[in-house]
DRENTOR-789171 format. One line per 2 residues: number of its first residue (from 1); for each residue x, y, z of N, C-alpha, C. Coordinates in pm, 1 decimal, padded with zeros to 6 digits. Layout:
BEGIN
NUM> X Y Z X Y Z X Y Z  ...
end
This chain:
BEGIN
1> 00402.2 -00930.5 -00547.4 00284.5 -00870.6 -00511.4 00315.8 -00731.7 -00441.9  00400.9 -00703.5 -00356.0 00437.8 -00580.4 -00300.5 00514.0 -00513.1 -00375.7
3> 00605.9 -00563.0 -00479.6 00650.9 -00490.3 -00576.1 00564.3 -00429.0 -00676.4  00462.1 -00473.0 -00731.3 00378.7 -00441.3 -00787.9 00286.1 -00292.0 -00714.7
5> 00280.4 -00289.9 -00600.7 00259.1 -00196.4 -00533.0 00322.2 -00090.3 -00545.0  00445.1 -00121.0 -00473.4 00547.6 00010.5 -00496.3 00560.6 00070.0 -00643.8
7> 00564.3 -00020.7 -00745.6 00599.8 00039.3 -00875.4 00428.3 00129.7 -00899.1  00323.4 00091.7 -00854.8 00193.5 00178.8 -00889.2 00218.0 00285.4 -00800.8
9> 00242.8 00308.6 -00698.1 00270.7 00405.7 -00599.7 00372.3 00500.0 -00646.6  00458.4 00444.4 -00690.1 00575.7 00560.5 -00737.7 00534.0 00606.8 -00880.9
11> 00466.2 00564.5 -00941.3 00409.5 00601.0 -01089.5 00302.5 00706.7 -01044.7  00244.4 00656.5 -00956.1 00142.6 00758.8 -00929.4 00181.1 00899.8 -00881.5
13> 00280.5 00891.9 -00851.4 00361.5 01050.0 -00789.3 00455.4 01093.2 -00878.4  00449.0 01015.4 -00984.2 00566.5 01062.1 -01123.7 00721.7 01039.5 -01052.2
15> 00735.6 00956.0 -00985.8 00878.5 00946.9 -00922.2 00972.9 00807.6 -01020.8  01090.4 00873.0 -01070.7 01165.3 00778.5 -01128.0 01208.2 00665.7 -01010.8
17> 01255.9 00563.8 -01076.2 01318.0 00461.4 -00980.2 01452.1 00517.7 -00903.9  01516.5 00613.5 -00976.5 01641.5 00671.4 -00918.3 01593.2 00758.8 -00843.3
19> 01471.1 00849.6 -00850.7 01438.4 00920.1 -00757.7 01343.9 00891.6 -00624.8  01298.7 00792.0 -00638.4 01240.4 00728.8 -00548.1 01338.8 00643.7 -00442.2
21> 01459.8 00606.1 -00536.3 01566.2 00497.6 -00463.9 01645.5 00631.1 -00362.0  01653.1 00753.6 -00413.9 01733.9 00866.4 -00325.4 01626.9 00896.6 -00224.1
23> 01549.7 00903.7 -00245.9 01438.8 00924.2 -00117.1 01423.1 00819.0 -00010.4  01434.6 00708.6 -00055.2 01445.4 00605.8 00026.1 01574.4 00566.3 00076.0
25> 01682.3 00602.4 00025.7 01810.0 00591.3 00073.7 01872.2 00458.7 -00000.3  01821.2 00406.9 -00076.1 01891.0 00294.1 -00121.4 01943.7 00298.0 -00287.4
27> 02026.8 00201.0 -00308.2 02057.2 00181.5 -00458.4 01949.9 00164.5 -00548.8  01951.6 00282.7 -00669.1 01838.4 00237.8 -00781.7 01843.6 00098.7 -00827.5
29> 01904.6 00026.3 -00808.4 01890.6 -00117.0 -00886.7 01796.0 -00215.5 -00777.5  01840.6 -00163.4 -00643.3 01728.7 -00235.3 -00540.6 01580.5 -00233.2 -00563.1
31> 01546.6 -00070.5 -00601.7 01431.9 -00040.2 -00641.8 01363.8 -00141.3 -00749.0  01444.2 -00147.3 -00827.4 01412.9 -00252.9 -00968.2 01379.5 -00378.8 -00887.6
33> 01455.9 -00433.9 -00844.4 01454.8 -00561.5 -00778.5 01325.3 -00574.5 -00717.1  01277.6 -00485.9 -00651.1 01132.9 -00473.5 -00556.2 01048.3 -00496.5 -00635.8
35> 01052.2 -00380.8 -00735.7 00923.8 -00383.2 -00813.4 00924.8 -00505.2 -00906.1  01050.6 -00577.3 -00970.8 01018.6 -00686.6 -01020.5 00991.9 -00820.2 -00964.4
37> 01025.2 -00827.3 -00847.6 00973.3 -00929.3 -00759.5 01116.6 -01007.2 -00735.9  01221.4 -00990.7 -00766.1 01334.3 -01041.9 -00747.4 01416.8 -01033.3 -00609.2
39> 01356.1 -00927.9 -00540.6 01389.8 -00905.2 -00396.1 01253.3 -00858.1 -00327.2  01231.3 -00913.6 -00184.0 01152.1 -00849.9 -00120.3 01191.8 -00778.8 -00004.6
41> 01160.1 -00655.6 00033.8 01190.4 -00589.5 00116.9 01163.9 -00624.8 00267.4  01273.1 -00608.4 00348.2 01276.4 -00660.7 00474.6 01186.4 -00553.6 00549.2
43> 01107.3 -00598.4 00651.4 01016.8 -00521.2 00759.7 01043.7 -00385.3 00777.7  01165.0 -00354.8 00798.2 01204.5 -00229.3 00841.6 01218.6 -00136.6 00718.3
45> 01238.4 -00197.4 00587.2 01227.3 -00132.0 00470.2 01082.2 -00110.2 00398.2  01002.4 -00221.8 00470.4 00860.1 -00175.5 00415.4 00786.7 -00070.3 00499.9
47> 00819.1 -00086.7 00608.2 00798.8 00042.5 00702.1 00825.8 00169.5 00632.6  00935.3 00191.5 00597.3 01009.1 00321.1 00555.4 00963.6 00345.9 00421.5
49> 00910.9 00253.3 00348.6 00835.6 00270.9 00231.2 00680.0 00316.9 00234.7  00627.9 00242.1 00341.9 00498.9 00292.7 00367.8 00466.1 00422.1 00422.1
51> 00586.1 00468.3 00498.8 00564.5 00625.2 00538.5 00608.9 00694.1 00417.0  00728.6 00662.2 00336.4 00753.1 00756.6 00205.3 00601.1 00791.0 00104.5
53> 00514.2 00692.0 00141.0 00411.2 00682.3 00031.1 00297.1 00735.6 00072.3  00292.8 00730.5 00227.8 00215.5 00783.5 00320.3 00078.8 00716.0 00305.7
55> 00116.8 00568.9 00318.4 00001.4 00441.0 00308.4 00029.3 00369.1 00436.8  -00072.9 00279.5 00484.5 -00037.2 00197.2 00603.8 00040.2 00061.1 00531.4
57> 00108.7 -00025.2 00609.6 00167.7 -00138.9 00578.7 00060.5 -00210.9 00545.7  -00059.2 -00235.3 00587.5 -00142.8 -00318.1 00510.9 -00184.5 -00286.6 00375.0
59> -00176.6 -00159.1 00338.1 -00196.8 -00083.9 00230.4 -00095.4 -00157.0 00130.3  -00003.2 -00120.4 00178.7 00111.4 -00156.3 00087.6 00156.4 -00307.9 00040.1
61> 00126.7 -00406.3 00158.5 00126.0 -00547.2 00151.4 00022.1 -00621.8 00085.2  -00110.4 -00535.6 00084.0 -00215.3 -00628.6 00019.1 -00187.8 -00580.9 -00137.8
63> -00256.8 -00690.0 -00182.9 -00273.8 -00665.0 -00357.6 -00415.1 -00634.2 -00370.5  -00509.3 -00614.3 -00266.2 -00628.6 -00550.2 -00297.0 -00671.4 -00446.1 -00201.6
65> -00759.3 -00344.6 -00219.2 -00838.6 -00256.3 -00143.0 -00949.7 -00321.8 -00081.1  -00948.7 -00357.0 00081.0 -01064.9 -00447.4 00096.8 -01149.3 -00327.7 00164.7
67> -01303.9 -00350.7 00135.0 -01378.5 -00265.7 00181.6 -01440.2 -00345.6 00338.0  -01419.7 -00288.2 00425.9 -01431.5 -00340.0 00548.1 -01581.9 -00367.1 00621.5
69> -01674.2 -00234.8 00560.2 -01803.1 -00225.3 00601.4 -01885.5 -00343.9 00563.4  -01930.3 -00428.6 00682.3 -02030.3 -00547.5 00650.7 -01926.7 -00665.4 00680.7
71> -01809.5 -00651.2 00714.2 -01769.7 -00786.9 00742.1 -01755.0 -00805.6 00873.5  -01820.0 -00910.4 00946.6 -01837.1 -00961.1 01069.0 -01700.1 -01014.4 01112.0
73> -01671.6 -00996.5 01251.2 -01552.7 -01075.2 01302.2 -01579.9 -01204.0 01341.7  -01497.7 -01309.2 01310.4 -01495.4 -01437.6 01319.5 -01424.0 -01465.5 01469.9
75> -01449.8 -01484.0 01559.4 -01356.2 -01535.4 01654.2 -01260.2 -01673.2 01602.6  -01344.5 -01763.9 01573.0 -01283.4 -01895.8 01559.0 -01184.1 -01881.9 01450.6
77> -01205.6 -01804.8 01339.8 -01096.0 -01784.6 01229.2 -00967.0 -01683.3 01287.8  -01025.1 -01617.8 01365.0 -00917.8 -01518.9 01446.0 -00826.0 -01601.1 01511.6
79> -00889.6 -01658.1 01613.5 -00807.6 -01760.0 01697.1 -00723.9 -01855.8 01582.6  -00777.9 -01940.1 01471.3 -00684.3 -02020.9 01401.6 -00583.7 -01946.5 01326.8
81> -00615.6 -01795.8 01270.8 -00514.6 -01731.9 01225.8 -00397.3 -01712.1 01310.7  -00406.3 -01702.0 01430.1 -00329.7 -01668.3 01515.6 -00257.1 -01804.3 01571.4
83> -00308.4 -01911.7 01552.9 -00218.2 -02029.2 01577.0 -00137.8 -02059.4 01450.9  -00206.5 -02037.7 01335.0 -00130.1 -02059.5 01200.2 -00003.2 -01952.7 01165.4
85> -00044.4 -01820.1 01235.2 00088.1 -01735.9 01233.6 00202.5 -01772.7 01292.2  00193.1 -01876.8 01369.6 00331.7 -01935.9 01428.1 00440.0 -02003.6 01327.8
87> 00379.8 -02043.0 01226.7 00468.3 -02106.5 01113.0 00482.8 -02025.0 01056.4  00498.0 -01880.7 01050.2 00554.2 -01787.7 00959.1 00691.5 -01753.2 00977.9
89> 00759.1 -01730.8 00890.3 00895.4 -01680.4 00915.0 00895.7 -01544.1 01005.9  01043.3 -01516.6 01061.6 01054.7 -01399.8 01131.2 00974.3 -01277.7 01070.1
91> 01041.7 -01243.2 00947.9 01000.5 -01132.5 00885.5 00847.3 -01107.4 00869.8  00767.8 -01216.4 00848.6 00648.1 -01219.2 00818.5 00583.2 -01166.2 00955.3
93> 00628.3 -01236.0 01067.3 00563.1 -01204.2 01221.5 00599.3 -01062.5 01252.0  00700.2 -01005.3 01181.0 00737.7 -00880.6 01224.1 00629.4 -00776.3 01166.0
95> 00629.2 -00830.6 01017.4 00535.6 -00737.9 00950.1 00408.2 -00751.7 00990.8  00308.3 -00865.8 01080.1 00199.3 -00871.9 01128.0 00204.6 -00771.1 01265.0
97> 00308.4 -00764.0 01315.2 00321.6 -00669.5 01461.1 00321.2 -00538.0 01414.6  00374.2 -00486.3 01287.7 00378.5 -00367.5 01254.4 00237.5 -00333.5 01202.2
99> 00179.5 -00401.9 01147.5 00043.1 -00380.6 01124.1 -00064.2 -00379.4 01228.2  -00041.2 -00449.2 01321.8 -00141.6 -00448.6 01447.6 -00094.9 -00312.9 01518.5
101> 00058.7 -00265.1 01516.7 00045.2 -00193.8 01622.4 -00003.4 -00038.8 01528.8  -00007.5 -00010.8 01390.1 -00088.9 00073.2 01297.3 -00198.7 00054.8 01350.7
103> -00272.8 -00040.6 01349.8 -00431.3 -00019.0 01375.1 -00421.8 00016.1 01523.6  -00390.7 -00012.1 01580.5 -00402.6 00037.7 01735.1 -00356.1 00204.1 01739.4
105> -00268.9 00220.7 01685.0 -00226.1 00375.4 01670.2 -00355.3 00446.7 01617.3  -00433.5 00389.8 01505.9 -00511.7 00463.7 01424.3 -00654.7 00458.4 01531.5
107> -00691.6 00342.5 01615.7 -00779.4 00338.2 01680.9 -00752.8 00447.0 01811.1  -00652.1 00510.8 01851.7 -00615.8 00553.2 01950.1 -00650.2 00712.2 01883.5
109> -00595.2 00749.5 01771.1 -00591.7 00870.8 01706.8 -00799.6 00900.1 01680.5  -00842.1 00795.6 01660.8 -00995.7 00783.5 01647.0 -01066.9 00829.1 01786.1
111> -01005.2 00763.5 01859.0 -01077.9 00776.3 02000.3 -01050.3 00899.8 02039.6  -00943.5 00954.6 02015.6 -00886.5 01101.1 02092.8 -00967.5 01206.6 02003.9
113> -00997.0 01192.4 01875.5 -01047.7 01283.4 01784.4 -01222.8 01290.1 01856.3  -01266.5 01145.2 01876.4 -01371.9 01176.4 01917.2 -01391.3 01248.0 02044.6
115> -01297.3 01250.0 02151.9 -01300.9 01289.6 02270.0 -01304.6 01480.1 02271.3  -01226.4 01514.3 02162.0 -01196.0 01646.4 02105.9 -01350.5 01705.6 02060.3
117> -01403.1 01616.8 01995.5 -01539.0 01659.2 01899.5 -01644.9 01641.3 02032.3  -01629.7 01592.6 02131.5 -01732.3 01582.1 02246.7 -01682.1 01746.5 02320.8
119> -01583.4 01736.3 02349.6 -01577.2 01889.9 02404.7 -01590.6 01976.2 02352.1  -01601.1 01997.7 02193.4 -01601.7 02099.0 02108.1 -01799.4 02174.4 02127.0
end
């Protein structure tokens, strides 16, 4: 899943695997392994890849683009997801934490922009 997204983003920028590997600071063969699903990048690498492509970790790790408009918050599902997340491996938990951090940072920026607009 993430490998397909990496390849899609790399190709959309007309980057070769070698050029992307150099930008990322990894061996050319590692990029091929990511893209072919032979290896999954660790959370720190996922974060670096997302920054390099200027996308969120959620965008990089999701196989779909989700339109959030009209989706309602389901407190029971949220609570169940939190409980279920305890079963995940440490790398997956780290990715979830990174995604939550990004969402919180995005909210801070949105709030800050709203304050600036009010002052203008």
